[in-house]
N, C-alpha and C positions, 0 to 999 in steps of 0.2 A: 504495499500500500504506500503510496506516495503521500509524503509530509509536507506541506507548504506553510510558511505564514502569510498571513492575508496580503502584506505588501507585494509579495512576490508572484500573486496568481495571475493569470491570463483569463479573461472573460471566455466563456464555452459554453454551451447548452449544459446545465446541470439540474439533476435532482438532488437538491440539498435539505439533509436534516439538520436544524439548527437546535442547540441546546447546551447546558453546561455537562450534562451528562456525567454526574459523579457517580460513581459505582458500576455504571452501565448495566442497569436492573432490567427487568422484564419490560416495563414501560419503556423504557429507552430503546429497547432493542425493536417494540414495536413501531416507535417513532422513525427507526432509522430502516424499517423494511421497505424495499423498493429503491432507497437512495443509493447515487453512485458516489457522492459526497457528504462528508459529515462537517459542520463548521461548530467550532465550540471556542472556549475561551479560557487563557492562561495568563496570569492565576485567575482563581474564581473569582468572579465579580464582587462578592461580599468582602474579599481580603482588600479591595480597593475602595468600596464605598460605604462599609461598615466595617472595619478592620477589627473593633473591638468585638463585633458579633460575628466574625466571620467562623463557619464550622470547621472542624476538623474533617478533612477529607477521606472518602473510601480508597480514592484511586488518585496515584500523580498521573502526570501526563504519559508517562512511559508506559505503566500498566496499561491506562485508557487507550492509548494507541494500539496496543498488543491486542487488548479486547475487540476493539473496532475493527483491526485487520481481520481477526477469525470470523467475523460475520461477511466477509467478501467485499467490503467497502472498497472503491478503488483509491480514494483521496481523502485526505484529513486534512482541514485547513484551520489552522489556529489564529485567533485573534489574538495578540498581545495587548491585555486589557490592562488599561491605564486611566488615570483621572482625566485626560483629554478624550478618551474613547468614551468613559463614562458620562462625559458632558454633551455626547453627541444625541440629537433629538431622534425619536423612534423612526419618523420619516426620513432624515437623513440616513439612517441605518439602512432602510429598505432601499433607498436611493443608490447610495454611494456602494454599499457592500453586496447586498442581493442581488440588484440588477446589474450596476455598472462593472464592478470588479467581479462578479462569479458568473454573471450571465444566467442566473437563475430561470429555468423553466417551470420547475415545481419546488415547491418549498413544502416540508413536514416540521409540524411542531407540536407538543403536548398542548393540552388545552390550558394548562396554567402557565405557560410560557409568558414572561414579560420581559422587554427590552426598551433600549432608549433611556433617555434622562429621567431620572426618578420613576423609572418603570412604567412609561406612559404608555409604551405599546403593547398591543396584545394581539391574539390571533383573530379578531375581529378586524383589525386594521390591516392585518396581512391578508384576510380573504376578501377584502373591499378592493385590494389592488388588482386591476386585470392584467398585469405583465407577466403572472405567472399563476398557477394552479395553487391553491393552499389546500393541503391535507392537515386535519386537526385531529390529534389521536385524543381521545377521552383518557381520562385516568384509569388505571388499572386497578383490579381487586384481585387478590389471591387468597383463599381460605378467610375471606371477609375483612382482610385488611388492605388498605390502600397502599398501593407501590410507590413509595417516593424514596429520595435519598436520605431527607430527614429521619424518616420513620426507622429506616436501614442502620443509619448510624446509633439510634438509641439502641435498637436490638443488639448491636454488635458490642456497643459499651456496656450493655446489661449482660454479655456473655451469651446471649441468645443467637448463636450462630448457625442452629440448624433452621430456625424461623428466618434469619436473613438470607440464607442459602436460598429457600422456598421463593424469596422476593427477587433475589439477585439472578437466578437461574443458574448459579455455579456457587460453589463454596466462597466464602469471604477469603481473601488472601492478603497478604502481608509480607513484605520483603524487606531486607536489610543486611547489611555486612556483619559478619561475623566477627567479634571482638574477643580479645583476651579477658577471661575472668579471674577469680580467685581459685580456680581450680576445686572448689568444695565439692561438685558434682562428681569430679572423677575418683576423690577420696572415698566417696560413698559407693562407688563402682557404677555410678551412671553419669559419664562424660557428656557434658551439653555444650552445644554451639549458642552462644550468647548473642543476642542482638538487643540495642539500644532503642526503645521506642522513638519516633521522630514526633515531635511537638505538633506538627502541620497535619498528622495522620491519624485515623481512628485506630484505636487498639482495643482489642477485647478486653472486658472486664476480668479482674484479678480472678485467677483458677488454675486448673489443670485441664487441657483439651487434648482430644485425639486430633492429630493432622496428619497431611503429607508434607514431607520436608524434601521438596526437589523429587516429589514421587515414591520416597521411601516412607514407610510408616513412623509415626513419631508420636512421643507424649512431650507435651509443651506446657510448661509453666510460666504464668505470668504473674508477677507480684512483687514483694520486696522481701521475701524469704524470711517471715517472722521467727521461724525455729532459732536460727542463728543471731538475730537481732544485728544485722550487720549494718544497719543503717543507711544502706545505698539506695539510690534511686529505682525506680521502676525498671525491670530486667525482663526480659523473654528470654527463656532457657529451653532450648529443645534437645531432647534425647532422641537421637537418630537412630533407629533401630537396624540392624543388619549392617551395619557401617562401621569401618575402623580406619580412620584415615584423619589427615588434618584439614579441617574447614576454615582456618583464621584468614580472614580476607576475603573469603568468598561470599558473593551475594546468594543468600538463601531465599527460597520460595516458602512459605508456610499456607498450607491450604486447610483452613479449619473447619472440621466436620461436626464436632460436638463438644460440648462441654461435660468433663467428667464429675468436678466437684469444685467447690470454692477452694480459696485459699486457706490454710489452716495453720495453726501453732502446734508442734508436737513437743511431748515431753523429753524426747531423748532422740540423739541421731538414729538410733536402731528402730524407734517408732516410725520415723520418717522413712527409713529404707524400706521397711514392711509395706508401708503405704504406695511407696514408689513401685515396689514389685506389682502391687496390685494396679497401680495405674497404667504400668506398662501393658499389663495383660488385657486391660478393658480397652485400652488406646489400639492395640493389634486386633483385637476383636472389630473395634469399629471401624477400622480400616478395611477388614476384609470384607464387612457388609458392605461398605461404601463401593468397593470395587466391583462386587459381583452383583449388585442391584442390577434390575433391568434398565 
C-alpha cells in the first residue's frame, strides 16, 4: 500500500474513506469497504485542538498503516494535523482536500464524523455536495454495544480485552522494544521480555493476560509488581513460552486474548511461583483455544 502525505498527492479519481480510524474497529472497516484510498490524520486531532483531553490511542500510525493495508486498500493519505489545519473551515476542507487535492469521486464517512474549524462540518454537508457521491455509514452495534474507539479504549483499560476483540474484529495489540529489567523473573524460573508502556498509547489494566507474543504463546503481567515492593513504574512483563533466546532490543508484538486474573500481592516468592505455574498453564490453554477456533 502506498503511503503519502497530503501535500505530495496528485489528484485522480478516488474512492476515499475519511476518518481518524483509531483502532481500526469493525465500524471503521465498514467505512473503508469499497474505498481505494483512506484519508486520516496524524497526530490525532484532539492532541492539537484539546491536548489536555486527548485520548490515549489504540494504534499508532505504523500499526494503523499495517491494518489498513491488510484490507486491500491501495493508498493511505495522511494529513499532518496542526493548528493551521485545525483552523480551516469545513467547506475549505471539502474544496481544497477532497476535491482539488484528491479528486474524490466517492467519499465514505461514519455518521458521527465531524471536520473543519470547531467541528462545524458533518455528513450532511458532504452529502449536499454534488461533486462526489457520499456514503454515510451508521454506527455499528455488536452484542448490544456501540462500536467506537472511545468505548474500546475503556474496555482495554479495564482489562476487558475479549470484549474489545469482538468490537475490533481482532485481538487488541501492543508493541514495544524489549528493555533490560532486574532479572527477577529469571531468578524465579520465568524469564520475561520487559516493555515499558508508552504514555500516548492505551495499555490494558493491571493483571495477567494470555497473549500471543510474535505468534508464540505468552503469559503477560502488567503492573507494578507489588509482591517485591520494587517501587518501579508500570511495566509489561511477557513470559514467552517455547522460546529460549535473547530479545533485548527486539520490537515485540503482543496480541491480548483474555485476562486471567488481576494483579495480586503474594506472601512469598514461592507463592508467586506457584501462581505463575498456574498462569502459564491457563495462558497456554487459552492460546490453544484461540488458534483452533473456527
